[in-house]
TORBA-643882 format. One record per residue (C-alpha): residue in three letters; chain; y, z, x. Coordinates in Angstrom, 1 decimal. Last residue first. Example, Ala and Ser with C-alpha at 12.3 -4.5 7.8 and 13.67 -1.06 7.14 Angstrom:
residu->SER | chaine->A | py->-1.1 | pz->7.1 | px->13.7
residu->ALA | chaine->A | py->-4.5 | pz->7.8 | px->12.3
END
This chain:
residu->PRO | chaine->A | py->41.1 | pz->-10.3 | px->28.4
residu->ALA | chaine->A | py->43.1 | pz->-11.4 | px->31.4
residu->ASP | chaine->A | py->45.9 | pz->-13.9 | px->31.5
residu->HIS | chaine->A | py->46.5 | pz->-16.9 | px->34.3
residu->ASN | chaine->A | py->49.4 | pz->-18.0 | px->35.4
residu->GLN | chaine->A | py->48.7 | pz->-20.2 | px->38.8
residu->PRO | chaine->A | py->47.0 | pz->-23.1 | px->36.2
residu->PRO | chaine->A | py->44.8 | pz->-25.4 | px->37.3
residu->THR | chaine->A | py->46.6 | pz->-29.0 | px->38.9
residu->ARG | chaine->A | py->46.8 | pz->-32.0 | px->36.5
residu->GLY | chaine->A | py->44.2 | pz->-34.3 | px->36.9
residu->ALA | chaine->A | py->44.9 | pz->-36.4 | px->34.0
residu->PRO | chaine->A | py->48.1 | pz->-36.1 | px->32.4
residu->ALA | chaine->A | py->47.8 | pz->-33.6 | px->29.9
residu->PRO | chaine->A | py->48.8 | pz->-35.6 | px->25.9
residu->ASP | chaine->A | py->51.8 | pz->-34.3 | px->24.8
residu->PRO | chaine->A | py->51.7 | pz->-33.1 | px->21.5
residu->SER | chaine->A | py->53.6 | pz->-33.3 | px->18.7
residu->GLU | chaine->A | py->58.0 | pz->-31.8 | px->18.4
residu->PRO | chaine->A | py->57.7 | pz->-30.9 | px->21.9
residu->ALA | chaine->A | py->57.1 | pz->-27.0 | px->23.1
residu->THR | chaine->A | py->58.8 | pz->-23.6 | px->24.2
residu->VAL | chaine->A | py->59.0 | pz->-22.0 | px->20.8
residu->PRO | chaine->A | py->59.0 | pz->-18.2 | px->22.1
residu->PRO | chaine->A | py->56.9 | pz->-16.0 | px->19.6
residu->THR | chaine->A | py->59.4 | pz->-14.6 | px->17.2
residu->ARG | chaine->A | py->59.8 | pz->-10.9 | px->18.5
residu->TRP | chaine->A | py->58.7 | pz->-7.2 | px->16.8
residu->THR | chaine->A | py->55.1 | pz->-6.8 | px->17.4
residu->GLY | chaine->A | py->52.9 | pz->-4.7 | px->14.8
residu->PRO | chaine->A | py->51.6 | pz->-8.5 | px->13.2
residu->LYS | chaine->A | py->50.8 | pz->-11.5 | px->15.8
residu->THR | chaine->A | py->54.1 | pz->-14.0 | px->14.4
residu->GLY | chaine->A | py->53.5 | pz->-16.6 | px->13.0
residu->TRP | chaine->A | py->52.9 | pz->-20.7 | px->14.5
residu->VAL | chaine->A | py->50.3 | pz->-22.6 | px->17.6
residu->TYR | chaine->A | py->49.6 | pz->-25.8 | px->17.4
residu->VAL | chaine->A | py->46.5 | pz->-27.7 | px->19.6
residu->ALA | chaine->A | py->45.9 | pz->-30.8 | px->20.4
residu->ASP | chaine->A | py->43.2 | pz->-32.2 | px->22.3
residu->HIS | chaine->A | py->43.8 | pz->-33.1 | px->26.1
residu->LEU | chaine->A | py->40.6 | pz->-31.8 | px->26.8
residu->ARG | chaine->A | py->38.0 | pz->-31.5 | px->24.0
residu->LEU | chaine->A | py->37.1 | pz->-28.9 | px->22.4
residu->THR | chaine->A | py->34.2 | pz->-27.6 | px->19.6
residu->ASN | chaine->A | py->31.6 | pz->-26.6 | px->22.6
residu->TRP | chaine->A | py->34.5 | pz->-24.1 | px->24.0
residu->LEU | chaine->A | py->35.1 | pz->-23.5 | px->20.6
residu->ARG | chaine->A | py->31.8 | pz->-22.8 | px->20.2
residu->ARG | chaine->A | py->31.1 | pz->-20.4 | px->23.8
residu->ALA | chaine->A | py->34.7 | pz->-18.5 | px->22.2
residu->ASP | chaine->A | py->33.1 | pz->-17.8 | px->18.7
residu->ASP | chaine->A | py->30.0 | pz->-16.6 | px->21.3
residu->LEU | chaine->A | py->32.3 | pz->-14.5 | px->23.6
residu->ARG | chaine->A | py->34.6 | pz->-12.9 | px->20.4
residu->LEU | chaine->A | py->37.9 | pz->-14.6 | px->20.3
residu->ASN | chaine->A | py->41.5 | pz->-13.6 | px->22.5
residu->VAL | chaine->A | py->44.3 | pz->-15.9 | px->22.7
residu->CYS | chaine->A | py->45.9 | pz->-15.7 | px->25.6
residu->GLY | chaine->A | py->49.8 | pz->-14.6 | px->26.2
residu->HIS | chaine->A | py->48.9 | pz->-10.9 | px->28.5
residu->SER | chaine->A | py->46.5 | pz->-10.4 | px->25.2
residu->GLY | chaine->A | py->47.3 | pz->-7.7 | px->22.2
residu->GLY | chaine->A | py->47.1 | pz->-4.1 | px->21.2
residu->SER | chaine->A | py->43.3 | pz->-3.6 | px->18.8
residu->PHE | chaine->A | py->41.6 | pz->-6.5 | px->17.0
residu->LEU | chaine->A | py->39.2 | pz->-8.3 | px->19.7
residu->ASP | chaine->A | py->37.0 | pz->-5.2 | px->21.2
residu->HIS | chaine->A | py->35.7 | pz->-5.0 | px->24.3
residu->HIS | chaine->A | py->33.9 | pz->-8.9 | px->25.7
residu->VAL | chaine->A | py->36.6 | pz->-11.0 | px->25.6
residu->GLY | chaine->A | py->36.1 | pz->-14.8 | px->25.2
residu->HIS | chaine->A | py->38.4 | pz->-17.6 | px->26.0
residu->PHE | chaine->A | py->41.1 | pz->-19.4 | px->25.1
residu->ALA | chaine->A | py->44.3 | pz->-20.2 | px->27.4
residu->GLN | chaine->A | py->48.0 | pz->-19.4 | px->27.7
residu->GLY | chaine->A | py->48.6 | pz->-20.2 | px->32.0
residu->ASP | chaine->A | py->50.9 | pz->-23.0 | px->31.8
residu->SER | chaine->A | py->50.1 | pz->-23.4 | px->27.9
residu->PHE | chaine->A | py->47.0 | pz->-24.5 | px->26.8
residu->PHE | chaine->A | py->43.8 | pz->-23.4 | px->28.6
residu->GLN | chaine->A | py->41.3 | pz->-23.5 | px->27.8
residu->SER | chaine->A | py->38.8 | pz->-20.6 | px->29.2
residu->TYR | chaine->A | py->35.4 | pz->-20.0 | px->28.1
residu->PRO | chaine->A | py->34.6 | pz->-16.6 | px->29.8
residu->MET | chaine->A | py->37.6 | pz->-15.6 | px->31.2
residu->PRO | chaine->A | py->36.2 | pz->-12.3 | px->33.5
residu->ALA | chaine->A | py->39.2 | pz->-10.2 | px->34.7
residu->ASN | chaine->A | py->39.9 | pz->-10.6 | px->39.4
residu->ASP | chaine->A | py->42.3 | pz->-7.6 | px->39.0
residu->TYR | chaine->A | py->44.9 | pz->-9.2 | px->36.5
residu->LEU | chaine->A | py->47.0 | pz->-11.7 | px->38.2
residu->THR | chaine->A | py->44.2 | pz->-14.0 | px->39.3
residu->SER | chaine->A | py->42.4 | pz->-14.3 | px->36.5
residu->TYR | chaine->A | py->38.4 | pz->-14.9 | px->36.3
residu->HIS | chaine->A | py->37.1 | pz->-18.2 | px->34.2
residu->ASP | chaine->A | py->33.4 | pz->-19.4 | px->33.9
residu->ILE | chaine->A | py->34.0 | pz->-21.6 | px->32.0
residu->ASN | chaine->A | py->36.9 | pz->-24.4 | px->33.2
residu->ARG | chaine->A | py->39.7 | pz->-26.3 | px->30.9
residu->TRP | chaine->A | py->42.6 | pz->-28.3 | px->31.3
residu->TYR | chaine->A | py->45.1 | pz->-29.8 | px->29.6
residu->VAL | chaine->A | py->43.9 | pz->-28.4 | px->26.2
residu->SER | chaine->A | py->47.5 | pz->-29.3 | px->23.6
residu->HIS | chaine->A | py->50.6 | pz->-27.5 | px->23.3
residu->TRP | chaine->A | py->52.8 | pz->-28.2 | px->20.1
residu->GLY | chaine->A | py->55.0 | pz->-24.9 | px->18.5
residu->ALA | chaine->A | py->54.4 | pz->-21.3 | px->19.4
residu->ARG | chaine->A | py->54.1 | pz->-19.0 | px->23.1
residu->THR | chaine->A | py->51.7 | pz->-16.1 | px->22.5
residu->GLU | chaine->A | py->53.8 | pz->-13.4 | px->23.6
residu->TYR | chaine->A | py->53.8 | pz->-11.1 | px->26.2
residu->GLY | chaine->A | py->56.5 | pz->-9.4 | px->25.6
residu->ASP | chaine->A | py->55.8 | pz->-7.7 | px->22.8
residu->ARG | chaine->A | py->51.2 | pz->-8.6 | px->22.7
residu->GLY | chaine->A | py->50.3 | pz->-12.1 | px->23.0
residu->SER | chaine->A | py->47.0 | pz->-12.9 | px->19.8
residu->ARG | chaine->A | py->43.5 | pz->-12.2 | px->19.3
residu->ILE | chaine->A | py->41.7 | pz->-13.8 | px->17.7
residu->PRO | chaine->A | py->39.8 | pz->-13.8 | px->14.4
residu->VAL | chaine->A | py->37.6 | pz->-17.2 | px->13.5
residu->PRO | chaine->A | py->38.0 | pz->-20.0 | px->10.8
residu->ALA | chaine->A | py->35.6 | pz->-22.9 | px->10.4
residu->TYR | chaine->A | py->35.8 | pz->-25.2 | px->13.3
residu->VAL | chaine->A | py->35.2 | pz->-28.9 | px->12.5
residu->VAL | chaine->A | py->37.7 | pz->-28.7 | px->9.2
residu->ARG | chaine->A | py->38.6 | pz->-32.3 | px->7.5
residu->ARG | chaine->A | py->42.0 | pz->-32.2 | px->6.6
residu->GLY | chaine->A | py->42.3 | pz->-34.9 | px->9.8
residu->ASP | chaine->A | py->39.9 | pz->-33.2 | px->12.4
residu->GLN | chaine->A | py->40.2 | pz->-28.7 | px->11.9
residu->VAL | chaine->A | py->39.4 | pz->-26.8 | px->14.6
residu->TRP | chaine->A | py->40.2 | pz->-23.1 | px->13.0
residu->MET | chaine->A | py->42.2 | pz->-19.9 | px->14.3
residu->LEU | chaine->A | py->43.0 | pz->-16.3 | px->13.1
residu->GLN | chaine->A | py->45.4 | pz->-13.7 | px->12.9
residu->ARG | chaine->A | py->47.0 | pz->-13.8 | px->10.4
residu->THR | chaine->A | py->50.6 | pz->-13.5 | px->11.1
residu->LEU | chaine->A | py->49.6 | pz->-15.6 | px->15.2
residu->ASP | chaine->A | py->47.6 | pz->-18.4 | px->13.0
residu->VAL | chaine->A | py->46.8 | pz->-20.4 | px->15.8
residu->CYS | chaine->A | py->45.4 | pz->-23.8 | px->14.4
residu->ALA | chaine->A | py->43.9 | pz->-26.3 | px->16.8
residu->THR | chaine->A | py->43.8 | pz->-29.8 | px->16.7
residu->ARG | chaine->A | py->41.7 | pz->-32.7 | px->15.8
residu->TYR | chaine->A | py->43.2 | pz->-36.2 | px->15.3
residu->SER | chaine->A | py->44.7 | pz->-38.2 | px->12.7
residu->ARG | chaine->A | py->46.9 | pz->-35.0 | px->11.9
residu->VAL | chaine->A | py->47.1 | pz->-32.8 | px->9.7
residu->PRO | chaine->A | py->50.5 | pz->-29.9 | px->10.4
residu->CYS | chaine->A | py->49.5 | pz->-27.0 | px->10.0
residu->ASN | chaine->A | py->51.5 | pz->-24.4 | px->8.1
residu->GLY | chaine->A | py->49.8 | pz->-26.1 | px->5.0
residu->ALA | chaine->A | py->49.4 | pz->-23.1 | px->2.6
residu->LYS | chaine->A | py->45.6 | pz->-24.0 | px->2.1
residu->ASN | chaine->A | py->45.3 | pz->-23.9 | px->5.7
residu->PRO | chaine->A | py->42.4 | pz->-21.6 | px->5.8
residu->ASP | chaine->A | py->40.8 | pz->-23.8 | px->2.7
residu->PRO | chaine->A | py->37.0 | pz->-22.0 | px->1.9
residu->ARG | chaine->A | py->36.9 | pz->-20.0 | px->5.2
residu->ALA | chaine->A | py->40.0 | pz->-18.0 | px->4.7
residu->GLU | chaine->A | py->39.1 | pz->-15.6 | px->2.5
residu->VAL | chaine->A | py->36.9 | pz->-14.5 | px->4.7
residu->VAL | chaine->A | py->38.9 | pz->-14.5 | px->7.3
residu->LEU | chaine->A | py->41.2 | pz->-12.5 | px->5.9
residu->MET | chaine->A | py->38.9 | pz->-10.0 | px->5.0
residu->THR | chaine->A | py->37.7 | pz->-9.9 | px->8.7
residu->ARG | chaine->A | py->40.6 | pz->-8.8 | px->9.3
residu->TYR | chaine->A | py->40.7 | pz->-5.9 | px->7.1
residu->THR | chaine->A | py->36.8 | pz->-4.7 | px->8.3
residu->ALA | chaine->A | py->38.9 | pz->-4.5 | px->11.9
residu->LEU | chaine->A | py->41.7 | pz->-3.0 | px->10.6
residu->ASN | chaine->A | py->39.5 | pz->-0.3 | px->9.5
residu->ALA | chaine->A | py->38.3 | pz->0.2 | px->6.0
residu->TYR | chaine->A | py->36.0 | pz->3.6 | px->6.2
residu->GLY | chaine->A | py->32.6 | pz->2.3 | px->4.0
residu->ASP | chaine->A | py->29.9 | pz->2.7 | px->6.9
residu->ALA | chaine->A | py->28.8 | pz->-0.8 | px->8.6
residu->PRO | chaine->A | py->30.3 | pz->0.9 | px->12.8
residu->THR | chaine->A | py->30.0 | pz->-1.8 | px->13.0
residu->LEU | chaine->A | py->31.0 | pz->-4.8 | px->11.3
residu->ARG | chaine->A | py->27.5 | pz->-7.6 | px->10.7
residu->ASN | chaine->A | py->29.8 | pz->-10.0 | px->8.0
residu->ARG | chaine->A | py->28.1 | pz->-8.9 | px->5.3
residu->SER | chaine->A | py->26.9 | pz->-5.3 | px->6.8
residu->GLN | chaine->A | py->30.5 | pz->-5.0 | px->6.5
residu->PHE | chaine->A | py->31.1 | pz->-5.9 | px->3.4
residu->ASP | chaine->A | py->28.3 | pz->-3.5 | px->2.3
residu->ARG | chaine->A | py->29.7 | pz->-0.9 | px->3.8
residu->ILE | chaine->A | py->32.6 | pz->-2.4 | px->1.3
residu->ALA | chaine->A | py->31.2 | pz->-2.3 | px->-1.8
residu->GLU | chaine->A | py->29.2 | pz->1.1 | px->-1.1
residu->CYS | chaine->A | py->32.7 | pz->3.0 | px->0.0
residu->ASP | chaine->A | py->34.9 | pz->2.3 | px->-3.6
residu->ALA | chaine->A | py->31.9 | pz->2.8 | px->-5.2
residu->PRO | chaine->A | py->31.4 | pz->6.2 | px->-3.9
residu->SER | chaine->A | py->35.4 | pz->6.6 | px->-4.7
residu->GLN | chaine->A | py->38.4 | pz->5.9 | px->-1.7
residu->ARG | chaine->A | py->41.9 | pz->5.7 | px->-2.9
residu->GLY | chaine->A | py->44.1 | pz->2.9 | px->-2.8
residu->ASP | chaine->A | py->44.5 | pz->2.3 | px->-6.7
residu->VAL | chaine->A | py->43.2 | pz->-0.7 | px->-7.1
residu->ARG | chaine->A | py->40.3 | pz->-0.7 | px->-9.4
residu->LEU | chaine->A | py->37.6 | pz->-2.8 | px->-6.9
residu->ARG | chaine->A | py->38.0 | pz->-6.9 | px->-6.9
residu->LEU | chaine->A | py->35.9 | pz->-7.0 | px->-3.4
residu->HIS | chaine->A | py->39.7 | pz->-8.6 | px->-2.0
residu->ARG | chaine->A | py->41.6 | pz->-6.2 | px->-4.0
residu->GLU | chaine->A | py->39.6 | pz->-2.5 | px->-3.0
residu->MET | chaine->A | py->39.6 | pz->-3.9 | px->0.4
residu->GLU | chaine->A | py->43.5 | pz->-4.3 | px->0.8
residu->ARG | chaine->A | py->43.9 | pz->-1.1 | px->-1.1
residu->GLN | chaine->A | py->41.7 | pz->0.5 | px->1.2
residu->TYR | chaine->A | py->43.1 | pz->-0.9 | px->4.5
residu->PRO | chaine->A | py->44.4 | pz->2.3 | px->5.8
residu->GLY | chaine->A | py->41.1 | pz->3.7 | px->5.0
residu->THR | chaine->A | py->40.4 | pz->6.0 | px->2.3
residu->GLY | chaine->A | py->36.8 | pz->9.0 | px->3.5
residu->ALA | chaine->A | py->33.9 | pz->7.5 | px->4.9
residu->GLN | chaine->A | py->31.3 | pz->10.1 | px->2.8
residu->CYS | chaine->A | py->28.5 | pz->6.4 | px->1.4
residu->ASP | chaine->A | py->25.4 | pz->8.5 | px->0.8
residu->PRO | chaine->A | py->22.8 | pz->7.8 | px->3.1
residu->ALA | chaine->A | py->21.0 | pz->4.5 | px->3.0
residu->ALA | chaine->A | py->17.0 | pz->4.7 | px->0.5
residu->PRO | chaine->A | py->14.5 | pz->4.1 | px->3.2
residu->ALA | chaine->A | py->12.0 | pz->1.3 | px->2.7
residu->ALA | chaine->A | py->9.0 | pz->2.2 | px->0.9
residu->ARG | chaine->A | py->5.5 | pz->2.3 | px->2.0
residu->ALA | chaine->A | py->3.1 | pz->-1.0 | px->1.3
residu->MET | chaine->A | py->-0.2 | pz->0.1 | px->0.0
END
């Protein structure tokens, strides 16, 4: 006779800082106060999206994951990323997520990111991928690993990180989870367009726009950047 699976422990997490947002997303009563039903629903959401700990607490990682889930059906619904005939990596600093579109077709679904903190803002506007290094190390920040680096703006790059993606900010790079950075490496190519807009929550300054109105192909054989970021 098969043994019954052990029952899940009671969900006892308290009210989290993103309680209302999660209640709204999960179509619960929106009152900003944790209930046993709220806790169970949030814990189920965390489990489905492989968040740890899956404890029912509405923290920043849970909220940021919720933004990604909500963006999946149509990440460019607001039209903030210009639609072009070529492949474009779209970086939304406000929602702290990115995707890749080819024309109107999404070829890399939205994933969470971490962009530059105050004083090191990820540059807004049009850019293009001008140098790639699958096993890169920073020359400025203690030889820190930057796996799957794809540089797009004078030392700022997409790259993977091994640590927490949901707190703080980078030195300007667009940080991704390692698996997401690996998939992005296999999606983008040299000279692909990158478009960045918005403002990272919790920062005070609007990111500088130092790019042209449309992407310029990077010249072949460009010297690798000397201003490297750390994860």
